[in-house]
MARMARTOR-277575 format. One record per residue: x negated, y negated, z negated of N, C-alpha, C, O, CB in turn. Coordinates in steps of 0.05 Angstrom, whole numbers, padded with zeros to 5 digits, always signed. Atoms other than C-alpha are relative to their C-alpha. Glycine has a CB too. Example, Ala and Ser with C-alpha at 12.3 -4.5 7.8 and 13.67 -1.06 7.14 Angstrom:
BEGIN
-00018+00024+00000-00246+00090-00156-00018-00024+00000-00039-00024-00013+00020-00001-00025 +00016+00024+00001-00273+00021-00143+00015-00022-00014+00005-00044-00018-00009-00009+00029 
// end
This chain:
BEGIN
+00010-00027-00001+01488-00154-00240-00023+00003-00020-00042-00013-00019-00009+00008+00029 +00020-00004+00020+01447-00128-00298-00022+00018+00010-00016+00040+00020+00013+00012-00026 +00023-00016-00007+01378-00102-00284-00017+00003-00025-00024-00016-00039-00017-00013+00023 +00014-00006+00024+01340-00067-00339-00023+00019+00007-00022+00033+00027+00019+00013-00022 +00023-00017-00005+01273-00031-00343+00004+00027-00013+00022+00030-00031-00026-00013-00010 -00002-00027+00011+01263+00043-00360-00007-00001-00030+00005+00013-00046-00019+00019+00015 +00008+00002+00028+01228+00024-00425+00022-00011-00017+00028+00000-00039-00025-00019-00002 -00022+00011+00016+01286-00019-00448+00023+00020-00003+00035+00022-00025+00011-00026+00013 -00022-00020+00001+01337+00035-00431-00008+00023-00019+00010+00033-00034+00006+00011+00028 +00008-00022+00017+01296+00089-00467+00002-00009-00030+00010+00007-00047-00029+00009+00006 -00003+00010+00028+01294+00045-00530+00029-00002-00008+00036+00004-00031-00014-00028-00002 -00029+00003+00006+01369+00031-00525+00012+00028-00005+00029+00030-00023+00014-00013+00024 -00012-00026+00004+01386+00105-00518-00013+00017-00021-00002+00037-00030+00000+00015+00027 +00014-00014+00021+01335+00128-00568-00013+00026+00011-00017+00045-00004+00019+00007-00023 +00014-00023-00012+01301+00176-00520-00027-00010+00012-00031-00034+00014+00017+00014+00022 +00026+00008-00011+01231+00177-00490+00003-00010+00029+00023-00004+00042-00019+00024-00002 -00001+00009-00028+01214+00144-00424-00001+00024+00019+00012+00023+00040-00025-00018+00005 +00001-00024-00018+01198+00213-00395+00028+00012+00003+00035+00022+00024-00019+00021-00012 -00027-00011-00001+01269+00235-00412+00017-00017+00019+00033-00006+00034+00013+00001-00028 -00015+00017-00018+01296+00175-00375-00009+00005+00029+00008+00007+00047-00005-00031-00006 +00010-00007-00027+01251+00190-00315+00011+00027+00010+00018+00030+00033-00031+00000+00001 -00011-00026-00006+01275+00262-00317+00029-00003+00009+00037+00010+00028-00003+00020-00023 -00028+00004-00007+01347+00240-00316+00002-00015+00027+00020-00008+00043+00015-00016-00022 +00000+00014-00026+01332+00192-00258-00005+00019+00023+00009+00018+00043-00021-00023+00000 +00007-00019-00022+01301+00248-00217+00022+00020+00004+00024+00032+00026-00026+00014-00007 -00021-00020-00003+01361+00293-00231+00026-00013+00010+00046+00002+00016+00005+00013-00026 -00024+00013-00011+01411+00241-00207+00003+00007+00030-00017+00013+00043-00002-00031-00004 -00003-00003-00029+01441+00250-00137-00016-00021+00015-00020-00043+00005+00030-00001+00008 +00018+00018-00015+01399+00217-00083+00013-00028+00004+00000-00048+00004-00006+00012+00027 -00013+00026-00005+01451+00163-00069+00001-00017-00025+00005-00042-00023+00029+00005+00010 -00002+00016+00025+01450+00142-00143-00028-00006-00011-00030-00021-00030+00016+00016-00020 +00026+00005+00011+01375+00143-00154-00009-00029+00007-00005-00039+00029-00021+00020+00012 +00009+00027-00004+01344+00074-00163-00025-00001+00017-00039+00019+00019-00005-00014-00027 +00024+00004-00016+01290+00046-00118-00022-00012-00018-00016-00027-00037+00006-00018+00025 +00022+00012+00014+01221+00028-00143-00006-00027+00012-00008-00029+00037-00025+00018+00000 +00008+00027-00009+01204-00046-00138-00026-00006-00013-00028-00008-00038+00022-00021-00007 +00028+00005+00010+01129-00060-00145-00009+00022-00019-00022+00017-00038-00001-00027-00014 +00008-00023+00016+01120+00010-00173+00015+00004-00025+00008+00022-00041-00029-00002-00006 -00016-00001+00025+01172+00000-00228+00029+00003+00008+00039-00011+00025-00005-00025-00018 -00029-00003-00004+01244+00025-00230+00014-00024-00012+00009-00031-00035+00010+00026-00012 -00018+00021+00010+01294-00032-00236+00028+00013+00001+00038+00018+00023-00002-00027+00017 -00025-00015+00001+01358+00001-00259+00024-00019+00001+00026-00038-00014+00001+00016-00026 -00025+00016-00002+01425-00027-00238+00020+00010-00021+00016+00030-00034+00012+00001+00029 -00021-00008+00020+01488-00024-00281+00012+00027+00006+00017+00043-00012+00022-00021+00000 -00011-00027-00007+01515+00036-00242-00019+00022-00008-00011+00042-00019+00006+00001+00031 +00020-00021+00007+01450+00075-00251-00002+00003-00031-00005+00025-00041-00027-00007+00012 +00001-00001+00029+01448+00056-00325+00023+00016-00011+00020+00032-00029-00001-00028-00012 -00024-00016+00009+01519+00083-00335-00004+00029+00006+00004+00046-00011+00025-00011+00014 +00004-00028-00007+01500+00147-00299-00020+00013-00019-00017+00036-00027-00009+00003+00029 +00020-00011+00018+01439+00157-00343+00012+00002-00029+00006+00022-00043-00025-00018-00001 -00013-00001+00027+01479+00141-00407+00019+00024-00002+00020+00038-00022+00015-00026-00006 -00019-00022-00001+01532+00192-00387-00012+00024+00015+00002+00036+00032+00027-00009+00013 +00015-00020-00016+01481+00242-00362+00014+00027-00001+00015+00041+00019-00029+00003-00010 -00013-00026+00002+01517+00303-00388+00025+00002+00018+00030+00022+00031+00008+00006-00029 -00024+00000-00017+01581+00283-00352-00008+00000+00030+00006+00013+00046+00017-00025-00006 +00009+00001-00028+01542+00269-00288-00007+00027+00010+00001+00034+00033-00023-00020+00003 +00009-00026-00009+01512+00338-00284+00024+00019+00003+00023+00037+00020-00020+00012-00019 -00023-00018-00002+01579+00372-00295+00019-00009+00022+00033+00007+00034+00015+00002-00026 -00019+00010-00019+01618+00327-00247-00013-00006+00028+00000-00018+00045+00012-00025-00010 +00014+00006-00026+01567+00323-00190+00015+00014+00023+00017+00002+00044-00029+00009-00001 -00013-00014-00021+01605+00375-00150+00026-00014+00008+00034-00013+00032+00006+00029-00008 -00025+00013-00006+01670+00336-00154-00004-00027+00013+00012-00035+00031+00017-00004-00025 +00004+00027-00012+01641+00267-00136-00015+00002+00027-00009-00015+00044-00016-00017-00019 +00015-00001-00025+01592+00288-00081+00010+00021+00020+00002+00021+00043-00029+00007-00007 -00009-00022-00017+01630+00348-00053-00023+00018+00009-00021+00030+00030+00015-00011+00025 +00023-00017-00005+01564+00384-00055-00006+00015-00026-00004+00004-00048-00025-00015+00010 +00006-00015+00025+01546+00440-00104-00026-00009-00012-00044-00019+00002-00001+00030+00006 +00024+00007+00014+01493+00428-00156-00021+00021+00008-00016+00045+00007+00004+00000-00031 +00021-00018-00009+01428+00458-00131-00016+00008-00025-00029-00008-00038-00019-00013+00021 +00014-00010+00024+01400+00501-00187-00026+00013+00008-00031+00017+00032+00018+00020-00015 +00026-00012-00005+01333+00532-00193+00003+00028+00013-00012+00036+00030-00016+00003-00026 -00005-00027-00011+01361+00601-00178+00007-00002+00030-00002+00015+00046+00022+00014-00015 -00007+00002-00028+01392+00578-00113-00024-00009+00017-00027-00001+00040+00023-00020+00004 +00024+00009-00014+01327+00543-00093-00018+00024+00005-00030+00027+00026-00014-00022-00015 +00017-00024-00002+01289+00607-00107+00011+00019+00021-00004+00030+00038-00003+00015-00027 -00013-00017-00020+01339+00647-00066-00004-00011+00028-00010+00004+00046+00030+00003-00006 +00004+00012-00026+01334+00598-00008-00029+00003+00009-00034+00009+00032+00008-00029-00001 +00029-00003-00007+01258+00600-00011-00006+00029+00008-00022+00034+00027-00017-00009-00023 +00005-00028-00007+01259+00676-00009+00012+00006+00028-00001+00021+00043+00013+00019-00021 -00012-00004-00027+01306+00675+00051-00018-00013+00022-00022-00001+00043+00028-00012+00001 +00018+00013-00019+01260+00625+00086-00025+00016+00004-00035+00019+00026-00007-00028-00011 +00024-00017-00002+01200+00669+00070+00006+00024+00018-00011+00031+00034-00009+00008-00028 -00007-00023-00015+01235+00729+00099+00003-00007+00030-00007+00007+00047+00026+00013-00010 -00004+00009-00028+01256+00690+00162-00027-00006+00013-00032+00001+00036+00018-00024+00000 +00026+00007-00011+01185+00663+00171-00017+00025+00005-00032+00026+00024-00014-00019-00019 +00015-00025-00004+01156+00733+00162+00009+00014+00025-00007+00025+00040+00003+00018-00025 -00011-00013-00024+01202+00760+00216-00010-00015+00025-00016-00002+00045+00031+00000-00001 +00010+00016-00022+01181+00703+00262-00029+00007+00005-00038+00008+00028+00004-00030-00005 +00029-00007-00003+01108+00720+00248-00003+00027+00013-00021+00030+00030-00013-00001-00028 +00001-00026-00013+01120+00792+00267+00006-00002+00030-00007+00010+00046+00019+00020-00014 -00007+00004-00029+01154+00770+00332-00023-00013+00015-00029-00005+00037+00025-00017+00002 +00023+00014-00013+01095+00724+00348-00023+00020+00004-00036+00019+00025-00009-00024-00017 +00021-00020-00004+01046+00781+00336+00006+00019+00023-00012+00025+00038-00003+00016-00026 -00008-00017-00022+01085+00824+00384-00004-00014+00027-00014-00002+00046+00030+00009-00003 +00004+00015-00024+01084+00769+00436-00030-00003+00007-00037-00001+00030+00012-00028-00003 +00029+00002-00004+01009+00760+00427-00011+00026+00011-00027+00026+00029-00015-00008-00026 +00009-00027-00009+00998+00835+00436+00008+00004+00029-00007+00015+00045+00011+00022-00017 -00009-00003-00027+01040+00834+00500-00017-00017+00019-00025-00008+00041+00029-00007+00003 +00017+00018-00017+01001+00775+00528-00028+00010+00003-00040+00008+00024+00000-00028-00012 +00027-00012-00002+00935+00808+00511+00000+00023+00019-00019+00027+00034-00009+00009-00028 -00002-00022-00019+00958+00870+00548+00001-00010+00029-00012+00002+00046+00024+00017-00007 -00002+00011-00026+00976+00828+00608-00027-00011+00010-00034-00008+00033+00021-00022+00001 +00026+00011-00007+00909+00793+00607-00019+00023+00007-00035+00021+00026-00012-00017-00023 +00017-00023-00006+00873+00860+00604+00006+00013+00027-00012+00019+00042+00003+00022-00022 -00008-00011-00026+00913+00886+00663-00009-00018+00022-00018-00008+00043+00031+00004+00000 +00009+00019-00020+00898+00824+00702-00030+00002+00005-00039+00001+00028+00007-00029-00007 +00029-00002-00003+00824+00831+00689-00007+00026+00014-00025+00026+00031-00014+00000-00028 +00005-00025-00014+00826+00904+00711+00006-00002+00030-00009+00007+00047+00016+00023-00013 -00008+00004-00028+00862+00885+00775-00021-00017+00015-00028-00012+00038+00028-00012+00003 +00020+00017-00012+00812+00830+00789-00026+00015+00005-00039+00012+00026-00006-00025-00018 +00024-00017-00003+00754+00878+00778+00003+00019+00023-00015+00022+00039-00006+00015-00026 -00005-00019-00022+00785+00929+00825-00001-00015+00027-00012-00004+00047+00027+00014-00003 +00000+00014-00025+00797+00877+00879-00028-00010+00008-00036-00010+00031+00019-00024-00001 +00028+00008-00005+00725+00851+00872-00016+00023+00010-00033+00020+00028-00012-00012-00025 +00014-00024-00008+00699+00922+00879+00008+00007+00029-00009+00015+00045+00006+00023-00019 -00009-00006-00028+00741+00932+00942-00012-00019+00020-00021-00012+00041+00031+00000+00001 +00012+00020-00018+00716+00867+00972-00029+00006+00004-00039+00005+00027+00004-00028-00012 +00028-00007-00002+00645+00887+00957-00004+00024+00018-00023+00025+00035-00012+00005-00028 +00002-00024-00016+00656+00956+00988+00005-00007+00030-00009+00003+00047+00020+00021-00009 -00006+00008-00028+00686+00924+01051-00024-00015+00012-00030-00012+00035+00025-00016+00001 +00023+00015-00009+00627+00877+01056-00023+00018+00007-00037+00014+00027-00008-00021-00020 +00022-00020-00006+00578+00935+01052+00006+00015+00025-00012+00019+00041-00003+00019-00024 -00007-00015-00025+00616+00973+01106-00004-00018+00024-00014-00009+00045+00029+00009-00001 +00003+00018-00022+00616+00911+01150-00029-00004+00007-00036-00005+00031+00013-00027-00006 +00028+00004-00006+00541+00901+01143-00012+00025+00012-00030+00024+00029-00015-00008-00026 +00010-00025-00011+00528+00975+01157+00008+00002+00030-00008+00011+00046+00011+00024-00015 -00010-00002-00028+00570+00971+01221-00016-00020+00018-00022-00013+00040+00030-00007+00001 +00015+00019-00016+00533+00909+01245-00029+00009+00004-00041+00004+00024+00000-00028-00012 +00028-00010-00002+00465+00942+01231-00001+00023+00019-00021+00026+00033-00010+00007-00028 +00000-00024-00017+00484+01006+01267+00004-00007+00029-00008+00006+00046+00022+00019-00009 -00004+00008-00028+00508+00972+01330-00023-00018+00009-00030-00038-00005+00028-00015+00003 +00022+00017-00009+00451+00943+01371+00012-00027+00009+00032-00029+00022-00016+00013+00024 -00008+00027-00007+00457+00869+01379-00011-00007+00027-00034-00014+00029-00009-00020-00022 +00009+00004-00027+00454+00859+01454+00002-00030+00008-00011-00038+00027+00016+00016+00019 -00004+00028-00008+00475+00786+01457-00024-00018-00008-00029-00038+00005+00025-00011-00012 +00022+00017+00008+00415+00758+01420-00026+00012+00009-00031+00036+00006-00001-00003-00031 +00025-00011-00010+00347+00765+01452-00019+00006-00023-00016-00004-00046-00013-00020+00019 +00020-00007+00020+00288+00794+01414-00016-00025-00006-00021-00041+00011-00018+00023+00010 +00015+00024+00007+00249+00742+01376-00027+00000+00014-00041+00020+00015-00003-00001-00030 +00026+00004-00013+00189+00715+01413-00021-00006-00021-00017-00024-00038+00002-00022+00022 +00021+00005+00020+00125+00718+01374-00016-00024+00009-00024-00026+00032-00018+00025-00003 +00015+00024-00006+00091+00652+01371-00030+00006-00001-00039+00022-00017+00008-00023-00019 +00029-00003+00001+00018+00647+01386-00011-00012-00025-00003-00034-00034-00013-00013+00025 +00011+00010+00025-00024+00639+01325-00023-00019+00007-00042-00012+00021-00011+00023-00017 +00021+00020-00004-00065+00576+01327-00007-00011-00027+00010-00013-00045+00008-00023+00020 +00008+00011+00026-00104+00546+01271+00008-00029-00001+00004-00044+00019-00031+00003-00004 -00008+00027+00002-00078+00481+01246-00024-00019-00002-00046-00010-00010+00018-00004-00025 +00021+00019+00002-00119+00418+01249-00006-00005-00029+00012-00010-00045+00007-00027+00014 +00006+00005+00028-00157+00410+01184+00003-00030-00006-00009-00047+00006-00028+00010-00006 -00004+00027+00009-00133+00348+01148-00016-00004-00025-00020+00015-00041+00030-00006-00004 +00014+00004+00025-00173+00316+01093+00019+00003-00024+00042-00005-00023-00014-00028+00000 -00015-00006+00024-00149+00338+01025-00002-00024-00018-00024-00034-00024-00009+00025-00014 +00000+00023+00019-00128+00281+00980-00004+00011-00028+00009+00031-00036+00026-00016+00002 +00004-00008+00027-00155+00288+00911+00005-00023-00019+00004-00046-00011-00029+00010-00004 -00007+00021+00019-00137+00251+00849-00025-00012-00012-00047-00003-00008+00017+00011-00022 +00022+00014+00012-00181+00204+00809-00016+00018-00018-00040+00018-00016+00011-00024-00015 +00014-00017+00019-00198+00253+00754-00014+00023+00013-00035+00031+00004+00020+00009-00021 +00013-00022-00013-00212+00310+00801-00025-00009+00014-00045+00006+00016+00019+00014+00020 +00024+00010-00012-00262+00266+00838-00021-00007-00021-00045-00004-00017+00006-00025+00017 +00019+00008+00021-00292+00242+00773-00013+00024-00013-00037+00024-00019+00015-00016-00021 +00010-00024+00013-00300+00311+00743-00001+00023+00020+00013+00043+00017+00017+00008-00024 +00002-00021-00020-00320+00353+00803-00013+00024-00013-00031+00021-00029-00016-00009+00024 +00012-00025+00010-00336+00425+00788-00021+00010+00018-00034+00030+00013+00021+00021-00004 
// end
């Protein structure tokens, strides 16, 4: 098996190394060589494909059973993808708006229920205040007595700097 470098092949064909790299990149994926230590090592099959580059580009559809992807078809596909993604974005915006509406409605309902609870609590407290509480006796007033005076503890500095 013959292995040759890109530089040697470019010298043999009389074209630049960039032209060889361009031809390598335009080869079908199954025919493209692998880089070994950052350098392409071209096998005999790949060398033949690069030498017969014009034939390869015209016969790609017959050997791979896949059409040649041209720039125009890629642009068309990208435009279709862009259109599809834009439609998805519009749908997502609609979903976000619906969810925001639901959140707003939920907040309004929560506020209304909190107001109703507060109103019921106020009514309940008014009812308990209006009805005399007969079960609990009136509070007994405690006799006022003066507490025993205890010595006040003072700190070191307050004793040192008495006013």
